[in-house]
N, C-alpha and C positions, 0 to 999 in steps of 0.2 A: 353217708358217703355219696359223693357226686357221681351221677351217671355220665357216661361218655356223651359228647356232643354229637347227636344224630348219626354217629358213625359206629355201627355195630361191631366193627373190627377193632375198635379201641377198647381194650379190656385191661384192667389193672391186676386182676387176679384170676386164678383158675380153680374151680371147685369140682369135686367129685361127688355125684349124687348116687346113693346106693339104693334108693327106693324102687318099688315096682314102677314099670314104665309110665303108666297113666299119671301117677302122682309126680313122678320125676319130671315129666315134660311140663306140667303146670308150674312146678317149682323152678325149672330152668328159665322160664319166661320171667319170673319174678327176679331172679338173680341177674339176668341179662339187663334188666332195667336199672339194676344197681351197679352196672359196669363190671360184672363178674362173668367170665366165660365158664362153660360147663362141660364136663364129661359125664354122660349118663351110663352107669354100669349097674343095672338092677341085680341085686343079690337073690331075689326071688321072682318067680313068674306066677301070676295069679291064674288059676284054672277053674272054670265053672264046674260045679259038681252035677249040674242038671237035676238037682233034687226037686221033688214036688213039694210045694208049700202045703202045710196042713190047712185044714178048714179054718178060715179066719173068723168064723162066727164065735162070739164070746171073747175075742181078743180086743182089749181096750187100747193097746198101743204096741208099736214095734220099736225095739231097741236096736240101734245100729252102733257098733263099736269100731267101724272103719268105713272109709269111703268105698272100699272094695265091696263091703257088705251092701251098701246102698246100690251100687251099680248092678250087682248080681240080683238083688231083690227087684230092681226095676225091670230087669230082663225076664225075671221069672213070673212076674205078676203085673197086671194092669191096675191093681188097687192103688189108689192115690189119696183116699180120704182118711184112712186111719192115721192118728197122730204118730209122728216119728220123734223119738228121743235119741239124739245123736251125742256121741261121746265128746266131740269137739267141733270147733267152728268149720274146719275143712270138711268134715263128714256132713255137717248141716248144710253147707253150701252145695255139696253134691246132691243132697236130698231135694233142695229147692230146684236145682237144675234139672233133676229127673221128674219134676212135676208134682212132688208131694206137697200138699197144701198146708198142713199143720206141722211145723218142725220146730223143735226146741233143742238148743245146744247146751250141753253141760260145761263147755269151755275148758275141758281138761282131760282127766283120765277116768277109769272105771269107777273109782271112788266118788268122783264128782258126779258121774252119771247116776250112781246109786242114790246119792243125796237128792239130786234133782227129781228123780222119779218119786222118791219118798215124800217130797214136798208137794208135788203136783197131782199125784194119783193116790187112789185108795185101793187096797186089796179087794174090796167088795165090787169094784168096777169091772172086774174081769181079769183074765190071764194076760200075761205079757209074752210077746214073741221076740226072742233074741236072735237076730240074723247074724251069723258068725262064720268065721273060717275054721279050718281044721286045727289051727293053732290060735289060742286065745290067751290074753294077758288078764290075770285076775279071775275071780269066780263070781260073776255077776249074779248068777242064779242063786248061789248060796247066800250072798249078801242081801239080796232082796227077799229071799225065802225066809230069812230070820226076821224080816219085818212083816211077814204074813202074805207076801205076794206069791202067786204061782207063775213061774217062768218056764216057758218051753224054748229050748234052743234048737235051731235048725242050721246045719252046716251047708251053706250054699256054694262055698268055694274052697279050694285048697291052695297051698303055696309051695311051689317046687323050688328047691334051692338051686342056685347056679352051680354048675359043675367046675367051672374054671373062670379066671379072669380073661377078658379078651386080650389079644396080643397088643392092641393099641393102649389099653389101660395099663397093662403090665409095663410097657415101655415108659409110659408117663410117670408111673409110680417109681420105677427103678431109676429113672433119670432125674428124680427130684422136681418134677414139673407140676405137682399138685400143691396148691397153697392151702386149700381147705378141703376136708373130707367130712361129709354130713351123714349122720346116722339117726334113723327114726325109730329103731326098735332093737331090743337085745338080740333078736334072732338075726337080723341083717348084719349087725355088728359082728356077731360070732362067725357068721359065714364069711364075711370079709376077712377077718383075722385068719381063718383057716386057708382061704384061697391065696392070700398074700404069702403065707408061709409056703404053700405048695409051689407058688411061682418063684420063690426065692428072691423077691424084690423088696422085702421089708426095710432094708437099709435106706431106701429112698424116701421113706416116710419121715426121716429126720428133718426134712425140709417142709413138712406139712403140719397143719393144725387140725385136730379132730374136734368137731362140735356135735354133741349128742343131745337128743331130746330128753334123756333121763339118766339118772345115775346108773340104772341097770344096764342101759345100752353102753354107757361109758365103761363100765366094769369089764365088758367083753373085749375091750381094746387094750387092757392094761399090759399085755405082753408085747405090744407093738411099740416101736421106738419113735412115736410121734414127737415132734418138737414141743408140742403143747396139746393138752386136752382140756376142753371146756364143756360145760353142761348148761343147757338153756334154763332160764329162771323158772319156767313153767313148761309142762309137757304139751306144748302147742307149736305149730309151725311158726306162728307170729313171734313167739319168744325165741325160737331157734334163729329166725331171721334177724332178730335184734342182736343176738350174739355174733352173727355173721358181720353185721354192720359195725359192731364194736371192734371186732378183731381186724376187719378191713381198714377201719379208721386208724387203728394203731399202726398197721403196716404202712399206711400212707404217711403217717407222722414221722416215721423213721427213714422213709425213702430219701435219697439224695436229691 
């Protein structure tokens, strides 16, 4: 899809981002470069738990299953030498930005992270520390435990659900002004579905296409009247953006 010529006011489409604000703002910049205007409406707010890290002696690596985990870890500790194993590329980029020196990306989901750790590490090397939020997808500790690893999970942040859609977003949805709605987790998709119903603006989604990072996220939207629902080819932001470009290209092709 061609980006607008040096004029940020020229946008062909409008996308709704439901991610937490830190991730949403970074994604908004990527979409703007593709000529897509953005409404940021986080479905969850990330809250630090102020938890104390355990003694890192004997820990051979830290496992991070979200960029939020990396950010809260960086605020909680000055440790930057222990290897970081990140679930995906966005989480790995956050770890590099925070100053961690040895970072590996599994490039996918928790299953991919489990495989990567099994390939690179040995149980005899020491325990693993999983930095997590209060809600986690998959059971990383059980999966790695079956391979002989000892995994300690520490919850460094929580995720508080939004109580309602903002009035501006409600008007945009109800008025059929959203071309694309992007979903990065089953939880945020489920919260969105509930808040749309509460606001009584679901009919406006008939003008919108939903793009989800996984089948599980997509399933939470099944009762909403989207014009079309699509799933990224892989559980990554890059794959979701590829679907955005594909659908945006289709829209341009049918424009008069």
